[in-house]
C-alpha positions in Angstrom: 91.3 104.7 71.0 94.2 104.7 68.5 95.1 106.4 65.4 98.5 105.2 63.7 100.0 105.8 60.4 104.2 106.5 59.7 104.1 110.0 60.6 101.4 110.4 63.1 99.9 108.4 66.0 96.8 109.2 68.4 96.1 107.6 71.1 93.9 108.3 74.3 91.5 106.3 77.0 88.4 108.1 78.8 87.8 106.2 82.6 84.9 106.3 84.2 85.2 105.2 87.9 82.9 104.6 91.1 83.5 103.9 94.7 81.5 103.4 97.8 82.9 102.1 101.5 81.5 101.1 104.4 84.7 100.9 106.5 84.6 100.3 110.4 87.9 100.2 112.2 89.3 99.9 116.2 92.3 101.3 117.1 94.5 101.9 120.4 97.8 103.5 120.0 100.5 103.8 122.7 103.1 107.5 122.9 106.1 107.1 124.2 107.1 109.2 126.8 110.0 110.3 129.2 108.1 108.8 132.1 105.5 107.0 131.2 103.5 105.7 127.9 100.1 107.2 127.4 97.3 105.0 125.6 94.6 106.3 123.1 91.5 104.1 121.7 88.9 105.1 118.6 86.2 102.7 117.2 85.5 104.4 113.7 83.1 104.6 111.3 83.7 105.8 107.9 81.0 106.4 104.8 82.1 107.7 101.3 81.2 107.6 98.3 83.1 109.3 95.5 82.7 109.1 91.5 85.7 110.3 88.9 85.7 110.8 85.4 90.1 110.6 83.7 91.1 111.5 80.2 94.8 111.1 78.8 95.7 111.7 75.5 98.7 111.6 73.5 99.5 112.6 70.3 103.2 111.6 68.8 104.1 113.0 65.2 107.5 112.7 62.9 107.2 115.1 60.4 110.9 113.7 59.5 113.4 111.3 60.5 114.9 113.6 62.8 112.3 115.5 64.6 109.7 114.6 66.9 106.8 116.5 68.7 105.1 114.7 71.4 101.6 116.2 72.9 100.3 114.8 76.2 96.9 116.7 77.4 95.2 115.4 80.9 92.0 116.2 82.6 90.2 114.7 85.6 86.9 115.9 87.4 86.5 113.9 91.5 83.4 114.3 93.3 83.5 112.9 96.9 81.1 112.3 99.6 82.4 111.4 103.1 80.4 110.6 106.6 82.7 109.6 109.6 81.4 108.7 113.1 84.8 108.9 115.6 84.6 108.1 119.3 87.9 108.2 121.2 89.2 108.3 124.6 92.6 108.3 126.2 94.4 107.2 129.2 97.7 107.8 131.5 97.8 104.0 132.3 97.0 101.0 129.6 93.3 100.2 130.3 93.8 96.5 128.2 95.1 95.5 132.2 91.4 96.5 133.3 89.6 95.4 130.6 89.8 93.6 126.9 88.3 95.6 125.1 89.1 99.3 126.0 86.9 100.7 123.3 83.6 99.9 125.1 85.1 101.5 128.1 85.7 105.1 126.9 82.6 106.5 128.7 81.4 105.9 132.0 79.3 102.7 132.6 77.4 100.9 135.0 79.5 99.1 136.7 80.4 101.0 139.8 83.4 98.9 140.6 84.9 98.6 137.2 84.2 102.9 137.0 86.0 103.4 140.1 89.2 101.7 138.3 88.8 103.0 134.8 88.3 106.7 136.5 91.4 106.5 137.9 93.3 106.4 134.4 90.9 107.8 131.8 92.3 111.3 130.8 89.2 112.5 128.3 86.8 111.1 125.7 85.7 113.0 122.4 82.7 111.9 120.0 83.4 113.6 116.7 80.5 113.2 113.3 81.9 114.8 110.6 80.8 115.0 106.8 82.3 116.7 103.4 81.3 117.2 100.4 84.8 117.7 98.1 85.3 118.7 94.2 88.3 118.6 92.6 89.4 119.5 89.4 92.9 118.2 88.0 94.0 118.9 84.1 97.8 119.3 82.8 99.4 119.2 79.2 103.0 119.1 78.1 104.3 120.1 74.8 108.0 118.3 73.9 110.3 119.0 70.6 113.5 116.7 70.1 115.7 117.4 67.5 118.5 115.2 65.9 121.2 117.4 64.7 124.0 115.5 62.0 126.5 114.0 64.6 125.0 111.2 65.9 124.1 111.4 69.3 123.3 115.4 69.1 120.5 116.1 70.1 118.1 119.2 71.0 115.1 119.1 73.2 112.0 121.5 74.3 110.0 121.0 76.9 106.8 123.3 77.8 104.4 122.3 80.7 101.1 123.8 82.3 98.6 122.4 85.4 95.6 123.3 87.4 94.5 121.8 90.5 91.6 123.3 92.4 89.1 122.2 95.1 86.5 122.6 96.8 85.4 121.2 100.2 83.0 121.9 103.0 82.8 120.0 105.7 80.3 119.7 109.1 81.7 119.2 112.7 79.7 118.3 115.2 81.9 117.4 118.6 81.5 116.4 121.8 85.1 116.2 124.3 85.2 115.4 128.1 88.2 116.3 130.2 88.0 113.8 133.2 90.9 116.1 135.1 88.8 119.0 134.7 86.2 120.0 136.8 83.7 123.2 135.6 82.3 125.5 138.4 80.1 122.9 139.6 82.9 120.3 140.0 82.1 118.3 137.2 83.6 117.0 134.4 84.2 119.8 132.1 83.2 119.1 128.6 83.6 121.2 125.3 80.9 121.1 122.5 81.7 122.3 118.9 79.3 122.7 116.2 81.2 124.2 113.2 80.9 124.1 109.0 84.4 125.0 107.6 85.0 125.7 103.9 88.3 124.7 101.9 89.0 126.4 98.5 92.3 126.0 96.5 93.3 126.7 93.5 96.7 126.0 91.8 98.4 126.8 88.7 102.2 125.6 87.7 103.9 126.5 83.9 107.2 125.2 83.4 109.8 125.4 79.9 112.8 123.0 79.9 116.0 123.1 77.5 118.1 119.7 76.9 121.0 119.9 75.0 123.2 116.0 74.7 127.0 116.7 72.4 128.9 113.7 71.4 132.5 114.5 72.9 134.0 111.3 71.2 132.3 108.3 70.0 131.3 106.6 73.3 130.7 110.0 76.0 128.5 112.0 75.7 127.7 115.5 77.3 124.3 116.5 78.1 123.0 119.8 79.5 119.1 120.8 81.2 117.8 123.7 82.4 114.0 123.9 83.6 112.3 127.2 85.1 109.1 126.5 87.2 106.6 128.8 88.5 103.6 127.8 90.4 101.4 129.8 92.4 98.7 128.4 94.6 96.2 130.0 97.4 94.4 128.2 100.3 91.5 129.6 102.1 89.5 128.4 104.8 87.2 129.7 106.8 85.2 128.2 110.0 81.4 129.3 111.3 80.4 128.5 114.0 77.1 126.3 114.0 76.1 125.4 117.4 73.0 126.9 117.0 71.9 125.6 114.3 70.9 122.3 115.8 69.4 119.8 113.0 71.5 121.1 109.8 73.4 119.0 107.7 75.9 118.8 104.3 72.6 117.6 103.1 70.9 120.7 103.3 71.2 124.7 102.2 73.9 126.2 104.0 71.5 128.6 106.3 70.6 132.3 105.8 73.1 134.4 107.7 75.5 132.0 108.3 78.4 134.2 107.9 77.7 136.3 110.7 79.1 133.6 112.5 82.8 133.1 111.4 85.5 132.5 113.6 87.7 135.1 112.7 90.5 133.1 115.3 90.3 129.8 113.0 90.7 131.3 109.5 93.8 130.8 107.2 94.8 132.5 104.3 97.7 131.1 102.5 99.0 132.3 99.4 102.0 130.7 97.7 105.0 131.3 94.9 107.1 129.7 93.5 109.9 130.1 91.5 112.4 126.7 90.9 115.2 127.2 88.7 117.0 123.3 87.9 120.0 123.2 85.8 122.2 120.0 85.4 125.0 118.4 83.9 126.0 114.8 83.2 128.7 113.2 81.5 127.6 109.6 79.7 130.3 106.8 79.7 129.0 103.6 76.6 131.8 101.3 76.1 130.4 97.4 75.2 131.1 96.3 78.3 130.0 99.0 80.8 128.0 102.5 80.9 128.8 105.2 83.3 126.8 108.4 83.8 127.8 110.7 86.3 126.0 114.0 87.2 125.3 116.8 88.9 121.5 119.4 89.7 121.5 122.6 91.0 118.4 123.9 92.2 117.9 127.2 93.0 114.7 128.4 94.8 112.7 131.3 95.5 109.6 131.2 97.6 107.1 133.9 98.7 104.4 133.0 101.4 101.4 135.7 102.2 99.9 133.5 105.2 96.8 134.8 107.7 96.1 132.8 110.2 93.7 134.4 113.3 94.2 137.8 113.9 98.2 136.8 113.0 99.5 138.1 109.4 103.2 137.8 108.3 104.4 137.7 104.6 108.1 135.7 104.2 110.4 135.0 101.2 112.9 131.8 101.5 115.8 131.2 99.0 117.6 128.1 99.0 119.7 126.6 97.2 119.4 123.0 97.0 121.5 119.9 94.7 121.6 116.4 94.0 124.1 114.3 92.7 124.1 111.0 91.0 125.9 108.2 89.8 124.6 104.9 87.5 127.6 102.5 86.9 126.2 99.6 84.6 129.0 96.5 83.8 128.4 93.3 81.6 130.1 90.3 82.1 128.4 88.4 79.5 124.9 88.8 77.3 122.9 88.1 80.8 125.3 88.6 83.5 125.8 92.2 84.5 126.4 94.4 87.8 124.8 98.0 88.5 125.8 101.0 91.1 124.0 104.0 91.6 123.8 106.6 94.1 122.0 109.9 94.4 121.8 112.2 96.6 118.6 114.8 97.4 118.0 117.7 99.3 114.5 118.7 100.8 113.5 122.1 102.2 110.4 122.0 105.1 107.1 122.9 104.3 106.8 127.4 104.3 104.0 126.8 106.7 106.3 124.4 108.7 108.7 127.1 109.7 106.1 129.8 110.7 106.0 130.7 114.1 102.5 130.6 114.6 100.1 128.0 117.0 97.1 126.2 114.9 94.3 125.2 117.6 91.9 124.9 115.4 91.8 120.9 117.2 92.1 121.4 120.9 93.4 117.9 121.5 96.3 118.3 119.2 97.6 121.8 118.5 100.6 122.4 115.8 103.0 125.6 116.4 105.7 126.0 113.1 109.6 126.4 113.8 111.7 129.2 112.1 114.6 127.5 113.2 114.1 124.1 110.8 116.7 123.1 108.2 116.6 121.2 104.9 117.3 117.4 105.2 119.4 115.7 102.5 119.1 112.1 101.5 121.7 109.5 100.1 120.5 106.8 98.9 122.9 103.8 97.4 122.2 100.4 95.4 124.4 97.7 94.4 122.8 95.0 92.3 124.1 92.0 90.6 121.9 89.2 88.0 122.6 86.3 86.0 121.1 84.2 83.9 121.8 80.6 82.2 119.5 80.2 79.6 120.3 76.3 78.8 119.8 75.6 82.8 116.8 78.2 83.6 118.7 79.4 85.9 118.8 82.9 87.5 120.7 84.8 90.8 119.6 87.8 91.8 121.5 90.4 94.9 120.2 93.4 95.5 122.1 95.7 98.3 120.0 98.8 98.7 120.6 101.8 101.8 119.3 105.2 102.9 120.7 108.4 105.1 118.7 110.8 105.6 120.8 114.0 107.3 118.5 116.6 108.9 115.4 114.9 108.6 112.2 116.3 110.7 110.3 114.9 113.6 107.4 115.9 115.8 108.7 117.3 119.0 105.5 116.7 121.7 104.6 118.4 124.6 101.7 116.1 126.4 99.2 118.1 128.8 98.4 115.0 131.6 95.2 117.3 132.8 93.1 117.3 128.9 95.4 114.5 127.5 96.3 117.3 124.4 99.5 117.3 122.6 101.6 120.3 121.7 103.3 119.6 118.5 106.4 121.2 116.8 108.6 120.3 114.2 112.4 120.0 115.0 115.4 118.5 112.9 116.9 115.2 114.0 119.9 112.5 113.0 120.2 109.1 112.9 117.2 107.8 110.8 118.9 105.5 108.2 118.2 102.1 107.1 119.8 99.1 104.8 119.1 95.7 103.2 120.6 93.4 101.0 118.0 90.2 99.4 119.0 87.3 97.2 117.4 85.2 94.9 117.8 81.8 93.3 115.6 79.9 90.7 116.5 77.1 88.6 115.0 74.3 86.3 115.4 70.4 87.3 117.4 68.3 85.0 113.9 67.7 83.0 112.7 71.1 83.2 109.5 70.5 84.7 110.4 70.8 88.0 111.5 74.3 89.0 112.8 75.4 92.3 112.8 79.4 93.8 114.3 80.4 96.5 115.0 84.3 98.0 116.0 85.5 101.1 116.4 89.3 102.7 118.1 90.9 105.7 116.9 94.4 106.7 117.8 97.1 109.4 116.0 100.4 110.6 117.3 102.6 113.0 114.7 105.4 113.4 114.8 107.9 115.3 112.3 110.3 117.8 111.5 113.0 120.2 110.3 111.6 123.5 108.8 114.4 125.8 110.0 114.3 129.7 107.3 115.8 132.2 109.1 116.9 134.9 111.3 119.1 132.9 109.3 119.7 130.1 111.8 119.4 127.8 111.9 116.7 125.0 115.0 113.9 124.9 115.9 111.3 122.1 114.8 107.9 121.6 116.1 105.4 119.2 114.2 102.4 117.8 116.0 99.9 115.9 114.7 97.0 113.8 116.1 94.0 112.4 114.3 91.8 110.1 115.5 88.4 108.0 112.7 86.4 105.8 113.2 83.5 103.7 111.4 81.8 101.1 111.3 78.4 99.1 108.9 77.2 96.8 108.8 74.5 94.1 107.2 73.9 90.9 106.0 71.1 88.8 104.3 71.6 85.3 103.4 69.9 82.3 100.7 70.0 80.1 98.1 68.4 82.0 98.7 70.1 85.0 100.6 72.1 87.9 101.5 71.5 91.0 103.8 73.7 93.9 104.2 74.1 97.5 105.7 77.1 99.2 106.7 77.9 102.5 108.0 81.0 104.5 109.6 82.1 108.2 110.4 86.1 108.7 111.8 87.1 111.9 112.1 90.6 113.1 113.6 92.0 116.3 112.8 95.3 117.6 114.5 97.0 120.5 113.5 100.5 122.2 116.3 102.7 123.6 114.1 104.1 126.4 111.4 101.4 127.0 113.7 98.4 126.8 109.9 96.8 128.4 108.4 96.9 125.0 111.2 95.2 123.0 110.2 92.3 121.2 110.8 90.0 119.0 107.9 88.5 116.9 107.8 86.2 113.5 105.6 85.0 111.1 105.4 81.5 108.7 103.4 80.8 106.0 103.2 77.5 104.2 101.2 75.7 101.7 100.4 74.2 98.5 97.9 74.8 94.7 97.3 72.5 91.5 95.9 73.2 88.5 94.3 70.9 86.2 93.5 71.5 82.8 90.8 69.8 81.4 88.9 69.0 78.2 87.3 72.0 76.1 89.8 74.4 77.6 88.5 74.2 80.9 90.9 74.5 84.3 90.1 74.8 87.5 92.9 75.6 91.0 92.5 75.2 94.3 95.0 77.0 96.7 96.0 76.4 100.4 98.2 78.3 102.8 98.2 78.4 106.5 99.9 82.1 107.6 101.0 82.6 111.3 101.7 85.4 113.7 103.5 84.5 116.8 106.1 86.7 119.4 103.4 89.7 119.5 102.8 91.0 122.9 99.3 91.8 121.9 98.0 87.9 121.5 95.2 88.7 119.1 98.3 88.9 116.8 99.2 85.9 117.5 97.3 83.8 115.3 97.2 81.3 112.7 95.1 82.5 109.0 94.0 79.4 106.5 93.5 80.9 103.6 91.7 78.7 100.6 91.1 80.1 97.0 90.0 78.5 94.1 88.9 79.1 90.3 87.4 77.6 87.2 88.3 79.1 83.8 87.7 78.7 80.0 89.3 80.1 77.1 87.1 80.7 73.6 88.0 81.6 70.5 91.8 79.8 70.4 92.5 82.3 73.6 91.4 84.7 72.3 89.2 85.3 75.3 88.8 83.5 78.5 85.9 83.6 81.3 86.9 82.9 84.8 85.4 82.4 88.1 87.4 83.0 91.1 86.3 82.3 94.7 88.9 84.1 97.4 88.9 83.3 101.2 86.7 80.5 101.3 87.1 79.3 104.7 86.3 83.2 105.8 89.5 83.2 108.3 91.4 86.5 107.0 91.9 89.4 109.0 92.2 92.8 108.3 95.1 94.1 111.2 97.5 96.4 110.7 100.5 97.2 112.9 103.3 100.5 112.7 106.2 101.1 115.1 108.2 104.0 115.3 110.6 106.0 117.9 107.7 106.9 120.0 104.0 105.6 119.1 103.2 102.3 118.3 99.5 101.6 117.2 97.2 98.7 116.5 94.6 98.8 113.8 91.6 96.3 112.9 88.8 97.0 110.3 86.3 95.2 108.3 87.0 94.1 105.0 85.3 92.2 102.4 87.9 89.0 102.6 85.4 86.3 100.9 83.7 87.3 98.2 83.7 85.9 94.3 84.4 87.5 91.0 83.7 86.7 87.5 86.5 88.1 84.9 86.1 88.2 80.9 88.9 88.8 79.0 89.0 89.6 75.2 92.3 90.3 72.9 91.9 91.7 70.0 94.3 93.4 67.7 93.3 95.8 64.9 96.3 97.1 64.2 98.4 94.4 62.6 101.3 92.9 64.4 101.6 91.7 67.8 98.4 91.2 69.9 97.0 93.6 71.9 95.0 93.7 75.2 
C-alpha cells in the first residue's frame, strides 16, 4: 500500500506467514582433548509449526524544502509449536572403527560379541523428548526529524526510538540418561530420569534518543557530531517443576492442579538487567572531485546493573565500561568507472553479564556451565581494501577485494571432561590468536561480437582458529591451533542471442586443514563441479530452460563425504500482457541426487550432520508487475 504527493508519502505492508517443518537429522561429533578424543552420535527428529503476522509502516512528511520528518512503526506476533526427540550416546573411542552406523548402536543390542566390544568404549546414552509452545510479541517505533540550516551541508537531526520484546515459553522435558561407567547399589548401570515442566518468561523495553549535527568547515570539509542515549530494561524468569508423578501429562493438556508445589528451587533462575549506554561520535568528512575521506571515532561509556538469582544464589552486580570504535573510510576515483576503496573499523565488545557471574548452572547434567568474573572485553580490527574498474566499450570489468579480521581477547569455552559420566563443565575464557583473511579477484568480459561473455574469479583465504583443550592427567587446559588455508577458482562462458542462451561452467576448491595438537586429523579435501545449461525462447512468448551440473567432493576422512551429485533442473515459462505477467513451472533435482549434509570444524570440535530435506520438487510461480504511481514500473 502506498500514498504519495509532493509533501507526504505513506507506505506499509502486512505479512502473514505459516511454516511447518519435519526435520530428521543424524550427527556425529568428535571433541578434541589433549590425551584423546571423545565421540558422540545422535539421532534427532524435530517437528515444528509456526505462524507470524508482521506489519511495517513508513510515513515521510516534508512540510518545507528544508525539513524532513520520518515516522516508522512496526509490530509482529509469532506463535511456535515444537516437538523434538533426541537419542544420543557418547564413546571414548571412535565407534565407527567397530560399526558403520554408530547411531544404531547407542544402546545395548542383542549381538553379544558386538556388544562386548561396544561396552568397552560406551560412556553414556540419553533419550530426550522435548515439546514447547512459545508466544512472542515484538514492536518498535522511531521518529526522525532532520532540518537543513542555511549553508549547504549544515544539518541538524533528532531521532527518538522505543521497542518492546516479550515472550512466553512453556516446555516439557522427559529424559532418561544411562551412565555405563557409574554403577548403582545393585552393580547395574546408573540411570537418571527427569520429567520437568519449564516456564520461561521474558519482558524487555528500550528507549533511545539521538542528536546529530553536521557543520561545513570549508567547501569540501564537514564535521559531524552524534550523540545517542539508550536505556534498556529486561527481565527473564525461569521456573522448573518436577513432573515425575504426572506420567500421562503433555503440553496439549491444561497444567495439572497443584503443580506449583513441585517447583525445583535449585533450577529456578531470575535475571533483571538494566543497561545505560552513551554513544558519542565525531567524524570528519572530506569530499573532493577525486576522492572522499571519512575519519571518525565513537566512544561508548556503558553502565550495566544485574540482579541475578539461580537456585539458592543471589547476586547484585554493577559494571561500568568504556568502549571505543575508530573508523576510516577512503575512496579514490581514478575515473568514472574505476575506483579504489579502503575501510578500517574497530569494535569493542563486552562479555555478557551472566557469563561473568561465578555461579554454576547444572540444569543440564551433561553440560554444566560456570561463569568467569575475570573475563575481559574483546576488540576486533576489521580491514577491507577493494578496487574495481569497468570498460563500457568492451563490457569488461575487473574486481579485486582483500579483507582481514583480527580479534583480541576473544572468548572461548574451556571444557573439563568427566570420563565416568561423559559430562562437560564449560567456563568462558579469553584467548588470543583468532584471525582470518582473504583475497579475491574477478574478471568479466564480452568477446568481440558481444554475444559471448566470459566470467572468471578466484579467491584465497586463511583462518587461524584457537581454543582450549582439556588435559585429563593434570586437570588443566592447553591451547590448540587449527589453521585452514583455502583456494577456489571458477570460470564460465555464456552465449546469447534473441533465440537462445547457452552456458557452461566449472569450479574447483582446495582446503588444507592443520591441527597443531592432532596432526593425525589433518585433511586436504577438495571440491569440484562442472555443468551446462540452455534456455530457448520459443513462439508465443514461451521459454524453456534445462541445466545439469555435477558436484563432487574428495579427500575427506569420512567416505560418505567423498561422492558425486548430478543435479538436473528445468523450467518452463510464459509471459503475458507485454511482459507484465509471467507464469512458470520449475522442477528441481529431477534425478534426486542432492544430499543434505554439512560439516563444521574449529580448534576443539569437529561435527558432521546429515538431515532430511525436500530437494526434488516442482514449484509454480506467477509474477505480475504493476504501476499505480506513474513513472517506473513497480513489482
